[in-house]
Backbone as CSV, one residue per row, in Angstrom:
resi,resn,N_x,N_y,N_z,CA_x,CA_y,CA_z,C_x,C_y,C_z
1,MET,46.032,-7.224,-34.710,45.431,-5.933,-34.956,44.956,-5.280,-33.666
2,GLU,44.500,-6.067,-32.738,43.987,-5.539,-31.478,45.070,-4.794,-30.710
3,ASN,46.324,-5.277,-30.796,47.393,-4.620,-30.053,47.667,-3.209,-30.563
4,PHE,47.353,-2.916,-31.818,47.567,-1.567,-32.322,46.459,-0.625,-31.893
5,ASN,45.264,-1.137,-31.689,44.215,-0.283,-31.118,44.635,0.152,-29.723
6,ASN,45.273,-0.759,-28.976,45.784,-0.400,-27.659,46.948,0.577,-27.776
7,ALA,47.788,0.427,-28.792,48.908,1.348,-28.994,48.397,2.750,-29.312
8,TYR,47.315,2.842,-30.073,46.742,4.149,-30.366,46.244,4.823,-29.091
9,MET,45.739,4.033,-28.154,45.236,4.585,-26.895,46.353,5.230,-26.076
10,MET,47.584,4.836,-26.325,48.713,5.377,-25.571,49.224,6.697,-26.155
11,LEU,48.706,7.100,-27.313,49.108,8.383,-27.876,48.595,9.498,-26.965
12,PRO,49.414,10.486,-26.666,48.998,11.536,-25.728,47.826,12.357,-26.267
13,GLY,46.792,12.484,-25.450,45.662,13.340,-25.782,44.747,12.816,-26.868
14,ILE,44.769,11.521,-27.150,43.931,10.998,-28.225,42.457,11.072,-27.827
15,THR,41.639,11.466,-28.785,40.200,11.578,-28.551,39.492,10.386,-29.176
16,HIS,38.233,10.203,-28.820,37.455,9.106,-29.397,37.293,9.281,-30.903
17,GLU,37.138,10.522,-31.344,37.000,10.785,-32.772,38.263,10.383,-33.527
18,GLU,39.405,10.752,-32.987,40.674,10.410,-33.642,40.892,8.903,-33.627
19,LEU,40.600,8.261,-32.510,40.761,6.812,-32.409,39.866,6.101,-33.411
20,GLY,38.624,6.524,-33.517,37.712,5.925,-34.493,38.199,6.125,-35.912
21,TYR,38.718,7.307,-36.201,39.246,7.597,-37.533,40.438,6.690,-37.851
22,LEU,41.334,6.521,-36.883,42.510,5.674,-37.093,42.117,4.213,-37.273
23,GLN,41.166,3.740,-36.488,40.726,2.358,-36.607,40.098,2.113,-37.973
24,GLN,39.319,3.060,-38.439,38.689,2.927,-39.745,39.739,2.993,-40.855
25,ALA,40.697,3.892,-40.727,41.712,4.067,-41.764,42.638,2.862,-41.884
26,THR,42.897,2.192,-40.770,43.860,1.084,-40.789,43.188,-0.286,-40.779
27,ALA,41.892,-0.334,-41.008,41.147,-1.599,-40.918,41.668,-2.658,-41.891
28,GLY,42.076,-2.271,-43.071,42.504,-3.240,-44.065,43.988,-3.555,-44.071
29,LEU,44.729,-3.084,-43.099,46.177,-3.279,-43.076,46.552,-4.522,-42.285
30,ASP,47.607,-5.202,-42.744,48.114,-6.323,-41.950,48.998,-5.781,-40.823
31,GLU,49.554,-6.669,-40.020,50.287,-6.240,-38.824,51.528,-5.413,-39.155
32,ASN,52.291,-5.818,-40.183,53.484,-5.052,-40.555,53.123,-3.666,-41.067
33,GLN,52.066,-3.590,-41.858,51.621,-2.298,-42.369,51.136,-1.410,-41.229
34,GLN,50.456,-1.997,-40.246,50.005,-1.212,-39.104,51.179,-0.691,-38.286
35,LYS,52.215,-1.504,-38.127,53.408,-1.046,-37.414,54.043,0.138,-38.139
36,TYR,54.155,-0.007,-39.442,54.745,1.051,-40.254,53.906,2.330,-40.154
37,PHE,52.590,2.187,-40.271,51.684,3.329,-40.147,51.830,3.989,-38.779
38,TYR,51.821,3.188,-37.729,51.916,3.722,-36.369,53.216,4.501,-36.179
39,ASN,54.310,3.963,-36.677,55.604,4.652,-36.531,55.609,5.993,-37.250
40,ILE,55.058,6.029,-38.441,55.019,7.281,-39.195,54.072,8.266,-38.526
41,TYR,52.859,7.792,-38.225,51.813,8.666,-37.696,52.172,9.228,-36.319
42,SER,52.699,8.399,-35.454,53.000,8.870,-34.100,54.081,9.953,-34.106
43,GLY,54.928,9.953,-35.104,55.940,10.999,-35.212,55.415,12.308,-35.771
44,LYS,54.290,12.250,-36.489,53.750,13.441,-37.138,52.632,14.113,-36.361
45,ARG,51.902,13.385,-35.552,50.683,13.919,-34.933,51.005,14.940,-33.841
46,LYS,50.038,15.779,-33.575,50.121,16.785,-32.511,48.993,16.516,-31.522
47,SER,49.301,16.582,-30.247,48.251,16.376,-29.249,47.507,17.686,-29.031
48,PRO,46.231,17.605,-28.664,45.474,18.827,-28.393,46.095,19.677,-27.275
49,GLN,46.744,19.028,-26.312,47.380,19.783,-25.231,48.535,20.630,-25.759
50,ASP,49.282,20.088,-26.722,50.368,20.868,-27.321,49.822,22.095,-28.046
51,ILE,48.736,21.898,-28.784,48.132,23.019,-29.505,47.613,24.057,-28.507
52,LEU,47.054,23.598,-27.413,46.591,24.515,-26.371,47.752,25.342,-25.810
53,LEU,48.872,24.682,-25.536,50.042,25.410,-25.018,50.572,26.433,-26.015
54,PHE,50.638,26.030,-27.286,51.125,26.966,-28.301,50.164,28.142,-28.471
55,THR,48.869,27.882,-28.333,47.891,28.964,-28.430,48.034,29.921,-27.250
56,LEU,48.263,29.375,-26.066,48.471,30.233,-24.895,49.719,31.095,-25.051
57,LEU,50.716,30.588,-25.772,51.902,31.402,-26.057,51.535,32.646,-26.857
58,GLY,50.460,32.544,-27.637,50.005,33.686,-28.424,49.584,34.863,-27.571
59,PHE,49.152,34.599,-26.359,48.784,35.687,-25.457,50.007,36.332,-24.825
60,VAL,51.066,35.553,-24.630,52.208,36.019,-23.865,53.385,36.431,-24.753
61,VAL,53.698,35.626,-25.742,54.917,35.850,-26.516,54.598,36.332,-27.929
62,VAL,54.245,35.394,-28.795,54.043,35.698,-30.214,52.732,35.074,-30.676
63,ALA,51.850,35.883,-31.221,50.579,35.374,-31.736,50.821,34.536,-32.984
64,GLY,50.089,33.444,-33.111,50.143,32.626,-34.317,51.060,31.429,-34.255
65,VAL,51.719,31.204,-33.129,52.640,30.067,-33.022,51.913,28.765,-33.336
66,GLN,50.676,28.631,-32.844,49.922,27.413,-33.061,49.677,27.168,-34.545
67,ARG,49.492,28.200,-35.310,49.257,28.048,-36.750,50.532,27.608,-37.472
68,PHE,51.679,28.118,-37.048,52.940,27.657,-37.634,53.164,26.181,-37.319
69,VAL,52.873,25.767,-36.087,53.056,24.375,-35.676,52.153,23.449,-36.490
70,LEU,50.968,23.935,-36.839,50.022,23.138,-37.623,50.309,23.191,-39.116
71,GLY,51.365,23.871,-39.500,51.744,23.936,-40.908,50.970,24.966,-41.706
72,GLN,50.247,25.844,-41.042,49.469,26.888,-41.706,50.268,28.189,-41.662
73,VAL,51.266,28.258,-42.525,52.208,29.374,-42.502,51.515,30.704,-42.819
74,GLY,50.632,30.711,-43.801,49.935,31.946,-44.162,49.115,32.503,-43.005
75,MET,48.355,31.636,-42.352,47.569,32.072,-41.197,48.480,32.481,-40.049
76,GLY,49.602,31.778,-39.893,50.554,32.132,-38.855,51.102,33.530,-39.049
77,LEU,51.442,33.857,-40.291,51.943,35.202,-40.586,50.851,36.248,-40.362
78,LEU,49.637,35.926,-40.762,48.526,36.852,-40.553,48.294,37.110,-39.066
79,TYR,48.326,36.043,-38.268,48.179,36.200,-36.822,49.346,37.012,-36.253
80,LEU,50.546,36.734,-36.737,51.732,37.418,-36.239,51.651,38.923,-36.463
81,PHE,51.263,39.312,-37.669,51.264,40.734,-38.010,50.029,41.483,-37.507
82,THR,48.971,40.755,-37.133,47.759,41.428,-36.652,47.525,41.199,-35.167
83,GLY,48.499,40.635,-34.491,48.337,40.359,-33.071,47.247,39.336,-32.815
84,GLY,47.217,38.301,-33.666,46.195,37.263,-33.518,44.816,37.808,-33.791
85,PHE,44.735,38.676,-34.843,43.492,39.393,-35.161,43.001,40.148,-33.925
86,CYS,43.907,40.910,-33.351,43.628,41.679,-32.118,43.156,40.751,-31.000
87,LEU,43.800,39.610,-30.908,43.558,38.553,-29.909,42.253,37.781,-30.097
88,ILE,41.369,38.233,-30.955,40.108,37.510,-31.157,40.361,36.152,-31.803
89,GLY,41.211,36.107,-32.815,41.544,34.836,-33.466,42.241,33.880,-32.520
90,THR,43.074,34.417,-31.659,43.766,33.583,-30.678,42.772,33.002,-29.670
91,ILE,41.788,33.786,-29.274,40.760,33.289,-28.351,39.928,32.195,-29.023
92,VAL,39.596,32.402,-30.286,38.839,31.379,-31.028,39.661,30.088,-31.123
93,ASP,40.947,30.211,-31.412,41.810,29.028,-31.478,41.934,28.360,-30.117
94,LEU,41.911,29.138,-29.076,41.965,28.598,-27.721,40.746,27.718,-27.445
95,VAL,39.598,28.175,-27.864,38.363,27.408,-27.686,38.348,26.174,-28.591
96,ASN,38.867,26.318,-29.803,38.803,25.250,-30.806,40.091,24.443,-30.927
97,HIS,40.943,24.436,-29.915,42.238,23.759,-30.036,42.093,22.261,-30.326
98,LYS,41.060,21.620,-29.785,40.866,20.190,-30.047,40.485,19.937,-31.499
99,ASP,39.652,20.794,-32.062,39.270,20.655,-33.467,40.452,20.916,-34.395
100,LEU,41.270,21.905,-34.048,42.470,22.180,-34.852,43.408,20.981,-34.854
101,ALA,43.597,20.373,-33.690,44.475,19.202,-33.594,43.891,18.025,-34.361
102,LEU,42.577,17.799,-34.252,41.943,16.676,-34.953,42.057,16.844,-36.463
103,GLU,41.818,18.047,-36.947,41.930,18.310,-38.384,43.361,18.042,-38.874
104,TYR,44.332,18.541,-38.132,45.735,18.321,-38.489,46.074,16.831,-38.450
105,ASN,45.634,16.131,-37.410,45.959,14.716,-37.257,45.307,13.865,-38.335
106,LYS,44.128,14.248,-38.798,43.501,13.522,-39.910,44.341,13.664,-41.179
107,LYS,44.862,14.866,-41.413,45.744,15.071,-42.567,47.005,14.224,-42.437
108,MET,47.562,14.163,-41.235,48.770,13.375,-41.017,48.485,11.869,-41.160
109,ALA,47.304,11.433,-40.755,46.922,10.027,-40.929,46.812,9.704,-42.411
110,PHE,46.224,10.607,-43.174,46.116,10.393,-44.621,47.497,10.319,-45.262
111,GLU,48.381,11.256,-44.903,49.746,11.235,-45.446,50.481,9.969,-45.033
112,SER,50.299,9.550,-43.796,50.955,8.331,-43.310,50.446,7.115,-44.064
113,MET,49.144,7.079,-44.334,48.567,5.963,-45.084,49.124,5.931,-46.501
114,GLN,49.293,7.091,-47.113,49.878,7.141,-48.447,51.313,6.622,-48.437
115,MET,52.045,6.941,-47.407,53.424,6.451,-47.286,53.446,4.941,-47.082
116,VAL,52.499,4.415,-46.330,52.416,2.965,-46.134,52.106,2.294,-47.457
117,LYS,51.178,2.849,-48.217,50.817,2.268,-49.518,51.993,2.277,-50.474
118,MET,52.756,3.368,-50.472,53.909,3.444,-51.361,55.043,2.548,-50.875
119,GLY,55.250,2.524,-49.572,56.354,1.757,-49.006,56.132,0.263,-49.008
120,MET,54.896,-0.165,-48.880,54.605,-1.590,-48.825,54.233,-2.163,-50.184
121,GLY,53.975,-1.310,-51.150,53.712,-1.759,-52.509,52.434,-2.559,-52.686
122,TYR,51.363,-2.118,-52.058,50.100,-2.829,-52.320,49.080,-1.922,-52.928
């Protein structure tokens, strides 16, 4: 189990909050289940740096890209058609990019855990 805590540390841009959440979520899993979880989760998660880059694109190219990447299509369309709420929403997302990534990653951890439970049959 210890080797997976180290594997989580290698995820790009991982925060202490996310690491603690992952450790708590996977505490009851055996080694095979943790491998399965890690493979699923690492493919789904977004790093805060990626969200920051997509948010910066909102200033230059198209507002709302970060919301589409996070799976928030409705908010993405709203940002797109309003110019990121006249750039105010884009600035707020720029400041809160770490929170947006953490919220998204928690959802992905939950989905990954559900897939592990279904796939491993426990």
